[in-house]
C-alpha positions in Angstrom: 53.7 68.7 145.0 57.4 69.2 144.3 58.3 68.2 140.8 61.2 65.7 140.7 63.6 65.9 137.8 65.1 62.6 136.8 68.3 62.3 134.9 68.3 59.7 132.1 71.9 59.2 130.8 72.4 58.6 127.1 74.8 55.8 127.7 74.8 52.9 130.2 77.8 50.7 130.9 77.9 47.0 131.6 77.9 46.3 135.3 81.1 44.3 134.8 82.9 47.7 134.8 81.6 48.4 138.2 82.5 45.0 139.4 86.1 45.5 138.0 86.4 48.8 139.9 85.2 47.2 143.2 87.6 44.3 142.9 90.5 46.7 142.3 89.4 48.7 145.4 89.4 45.4 147.5 92.7 44.2 145.9 90.9 41.0 144.9 91.6 39.3 141.6 89.1 37.4 139.3 90.3 34.0 140.5 89.8 34.8 144.2 86.4 36.4 143.5 85.4 33.3 141.5 86.3 31.0 144.5 84.5 33.2 147.0 81.3 33.3 144.8 81.5 29.7 143.7 81.4 30.6 140.1 83.8 29.4 137.3 86.6 31.8 136.8 85.9 32.0 133.0 82.3 33.2 133.9 83.7 36.0 136.1 86.1 37.1 133.4 83.3 37.1 130.8 81.3 39.4 133.1 84.3 41.7 133.7 84.7 42.0 129.9 81.1 42.7 129.3 80.6 39.5 127.4 78.2 37.9 129.9 75.2 39.1 131.9 74.8 39.1 135.7 72.0 36.7 136.5 69.7 36.8 139.6 71.6 34.0 141.2 74.9 35.7 140.6 73.6 39.0 142.0 72.9 37.3 145.3 76.3 35.7 145.4 77.9 39.1 144.6 75.9 40.6 147.4 77.3 38.1 150.0 80.9 38.7 148.9 80.9 42.5 148.2 78.1 43.7 150.5 76.5 45.5 147.5 72.7 44.7 147.3 71.6 42.2 144.6 69.1 44.7 143.4 72.0 47.0 142.4 73.5 44.4 140.1 70.2 43.4 138.7 69.2 47.0 138.1 72.5 47.8 136.5 72.2 44.8 134.2 68.6 45.6 133.3 69.5 49.3 132.4 72.4 48.1 130.3 70.3 45.5 128.5 67.6 48.0 127.8 70.2 50.5 126.5 71.5 47.9 124.1 67.9 47.0 122.9 67.1 50.7 122.3 70.4 51.1 120.3 69.3 48.2 118.2 65.9 49.8 118.0 67.4 52.9 116.5 68.6 50.8 113.5 65.1 49.5 113.0 63.6 53.0 113.1 66.2 54.3 110.7 65.5 51.5 108.3 61.7 52.4 108.4 62.2 56.0 107.3 61.6 55.1 103.6 58.7 52.8 104.6 57.1 55.8 106.4 57.1 57.8 103.2 54.6 55.3 101.5 51.8 56.4 103.8 49.6 59.5 103.5 51.2 61.1 106.5 50.0 64.7 106.1 46.3 63.5 106.0 46.9 61.2 108.9 48.2 64.1 110.9 45.4 66.4 109.9 42.8 63.8 110.9 44.5 63.3 114.3 45.5 59.7 113.7 49.2 60.5 114.4 50.7 63.6 116.0 52.7 66.2 114.1 56.4 65.9 114.5 59.4 68.3 114.2 61.5 65.9 112.2 61.0 62.9 110.0 62.9 60.6 112.5 60.0 60.9 114.9 57.4 59.5 112.4 58.6 55.9 112.4 57.9 55.1 116.0 54.5 56.9 115.8 53.5 55.0 112.7 54.6 51.6 114.1 52.7 52.4 117.3 49.6 53.4 115.3 49.6 50.0 113.5 50.6 48.1 116.7 53.7 46.5 115.0 57.4 46.5 115.9 58.9 47.0 112.5 58.2 47.7 108.9 58.8 44.0 108.3 56.0 43.1 110.9 53.6 45.4 109.0 54.5 43.5 105.8 53.9 40.2 107.4 50.5 41.3 108.8 49.2 43.2 105.9 50.9 41.8 102.8 52.2 38.3 103.4 49.1 36.7 105.0 51.1 35.5 108.0 47.8 35.7 109.9 45.4 34.2 107.4 42.6 34.4 110.0 42.9 38.2 110.0 43.2 38.8 106.3 42.1 36.0 104.0 42.8 38.4 101.1 46.3 39.9 101.3 46.5 43.7 100.7 49.3 42.8 98.3 46.5 42.5 95.7 45.4 46.1 96.5 46.8 48.8 94.4 47.5 51.2 97.4 48.1 48.9 100.4 49.7 51.5 102.6 46.9 54.0 102.5 44.3 51.3 102.7 46.0 49.7 105.7 46.0 53.1 107.5 42.3 53.5 106.8 41.5 50.0 108.0 43.7 50.4 111.1 41.8 53.6 112.1 38.5 51.6 111.9 40.0 48.9 114.0 41.2 51.4 116.7 37.8 53.1 116.7 35.9 49.9 117.0 37.9 48.9 120.1 36.3 51.9 121.8 32.8 50.6 121.3 31.0 48.1 123.5 28.7 45.7 121.7 26.3 42.9 122.7 27.3 39.4 121.6 26.6 39.1 117.9 23.2 37.7 117.0 22.2 37.1 113.4 18.5 36.9 114.5 18.8 40.3 116.2 20.7 41.9 113.3 17.9 40.8 111.0 15.3 42.2 113.4 16.9 45.7 113.5 17.3 46.1 109.7 13.6 47.3 109.3 14.2 49.9 112.0 17.4 51.0 110.3 15.5 51.3 107.0 13.0 53.5 108.7 15.9 55.7 109.9 17.2 55.8 106.3 13.7 56.9 105.1 13.3 59.7 107.6 17.0 60.7 107.6 17.0 62.4 111.1 20.0 64.5 112.1 21.2 61.9 114.6 20.8 59.1 112.0 24.4 57.8 112.4 24.2 57.6 116.3 20.8 55.8 116.0 22.2 53.4 113.3 25.3 52.7 115.5 23.2 52.1 118.6 20.8 49.6 116.9 23.7 47.7 115.4 25.5 47.5 118.7 22.4 45.9 120.2 22.9 43.1 117.6 26.5 42.8 118.3 27.7 44.7 115.2 30.0 47.6 115.4 29.6 50.5 112.9 32.4 53.0 112.8 33.3 56.0 110.7 36.8 56.7 109.2 37.2 59.6 106.7 38.8 58.8 103.3 42.5 59.2 102.9 44.5 59.8 99.8 44.9 56.8 97.4 42.3 54.9 99.4 38.9 55.8 97.9 36.9 53.4 100.0 33.2 53.6 100.5 33.2 50.9 103.2 34.6 47.7 104.6 33.5 44.7 106.5 35.5 42.3 108.6 35.4 40.4 111.9 37.7 41.7 114.6 38.1 39.3 117.6 34.9 37.6 116.7 32.9 40.8 116.3 31.6 42.0 113.0 32.7 45.5 112.1 31.2 47.7 109.4 33.6 50.7 108.6 32.1 53.5 106.6 33.8 56.6 105.0 30.9 58.7 104.0 32.6 59.1 100.6 30.8 61.5 98.3 28.9 62.7 101.3 25.6 61.7 99.7 22.8 60.0 101.7 21.9 57.5 98.9 25.5 56.2 98.6 25.9 56.0 102.4 22.8 53.8 102.9 23.6 51.6 99.9 27.1 51.1 101.3 25.7 50.3 104.8 23.3 47.7 103.5 25.9 46.2 101.2 28.2 45.7 104.2 25.3 44.3 106.2 24.8 41.8 103.5 28.4 40.6 103.7 27.9 40.0 107.5 24.8 38.0 107.0 25.7 36.1 103.8 29.4 35.5 103.9 32.2 34.1 106.2 33.7 35.7 109.2 37.3 35.2 108.0 37.3 37.6 105.1 37.7 41.3 104.6 35.5 43.1 102.1 36.6 46.4 100.7 34.2 48.5 98.7 36.6 50.7 96.6 38.3 51.2 93.3 41.6 50.1 94.7 41.3 46.3 94.6 41.9 43.8 91.8 40.2 40.5 91.0 38.3 40.5 94.2 35.5 38.0 94.8 33.0 39.5 92.4 30.3 36.9 93.1 30.1 37.8 96.8 30.2 41.5 95.9 27.2 40.9 93.6 25.4 39.1 96.3 26.0 42.0 98.7 24.8 44.4 96.0 21.6 42.5 95.6 21.1 42.5 99.4 21.5 46.3 99.5 19.1 46.7 96.5 16.4 44.6 98.3 16.6 46.8 101.4 16.8 50.2 99.7 14.9 50.1 96.4 14.2 46.7 95.0 14.1 45.6 91.4 10.4 44.9 91.6 9.8 48.4 93.0 11.9 49.9 90.2 9.9 48.0 87.6 6.6 49.3 89.2 7.9 52.9 89.2 8.9 52.7 85.6 5.4 51.9 84.5 4.7 55.7 84.9 4.7 57.5 81.6 6.4 60.5 83.2 8.7 60.6 86.3 9.1 63.8 88.2 9.7 64.9 91.8 6.1 64.3 92.8 6.1 60.8 91.4 9.4 60.0 93.1 8.2 61.3 96.4 4.8 59.4 96.1 6.5 56.1 95.4 9.2 56.5 98.0 6.4 56.8 100.6 4.8 53.7 99.1 8.0 51.7 99.2 9.1 53.1 102.6 12.4 54.3 101.2 14.1 57.6 100.8 13.5 59.4 97.5 17.3 59.8 97.1 17.6 56.0 96.7 15.3 56.1 93.8 16.9 59.1 92.2 20.4 57.7 92.6 19.5 54.4 91.0 17.6 55.8 88.1 20.3 58.4 87.4 23.1 55.8 87.7 21.2 53.7 85.1 20.7 56.8 83.0 16.9 56.5 83.3 16.4 59.9 84.8 17.6 63.3 83.9 20.1 64.8 86.4 17.9 67.9 86.9 15.1 65.8 88.3 15.0 64.8 91.9 18.2 66.7 92.8 16.5 68.1 96.0 16.2 64.6 97.5 20.0 64.0 97.5 21.1 65.1 100.9 24.6 66.0 102.0 25.8 64.1 105.0 28.6 64.9 107.5 29.9 62.3 109.7 32.1 62.8 112.7 
């Protein structure tokens, strides 16, 4: 097929200029043209001066008088209006250059969230498109000013690095849109949790795919977004368009931390409201500690309960064999036991190290 090259001029002119040239060609003045078209003379003069637009009704009337198709006048007016809008848009993009610098752009490019550009002026439109907003002000209204309270009950204005955090959250939102989930069922989600715990215990190579599939069957979307600079987030939970979404970063790349984070986020879904966003990171301030504690307890119950910990601690000596034996009894992964005890400084760091597995999510 022959490739057709189209020419897009840098500047468009108001169709009033074309109208003025045509009237001169015909030797017709504005007053006569106004009479012939049935329009007020002041309206015709405003069009000729580029101060007024040609409407669909006017284009039909112009067609009758000048034998120039109405679609020509409408197309000329549309192209001119779009040109003006894009000129105004340039001002918005120029004003956003400083705003762009607040985001971890190099990492976002490296991760493929936005495309590399030749100059900084191309970044603003990309970033605005990534967030699905028209201006930096729109981003502030959405992420900082709580204009949509149903989307963010907690404003990111209370987060120490809102720009990096918003980028991470937005990637999760975009990724979640690509997944198809069943309608959310609390009953079904509770039913799949034991199966998910078994996956945690066996830690197969395809664990994330299996986890994701089970959750989708319950109407819960689980997505992966790598950490970005200044947003050291383990996970987040929120409802997007009525669908619960668990976003995980795989931070620290440790299986024990991954599973604790997942069950923590699952706790938020089952225990707390659908109009809140929960961030598990070191970048938030004064954030609903009671609900975080409830989610922590939920995760502990499903991974390595307090009662199981007490029972294990009755042993005079704890070594790799004891940890493995009790993990089998409790139907959990030994890494969850090791991680807990080392965190509480109840176990030396040279014991149980072989159970901590590195995970790579894609």
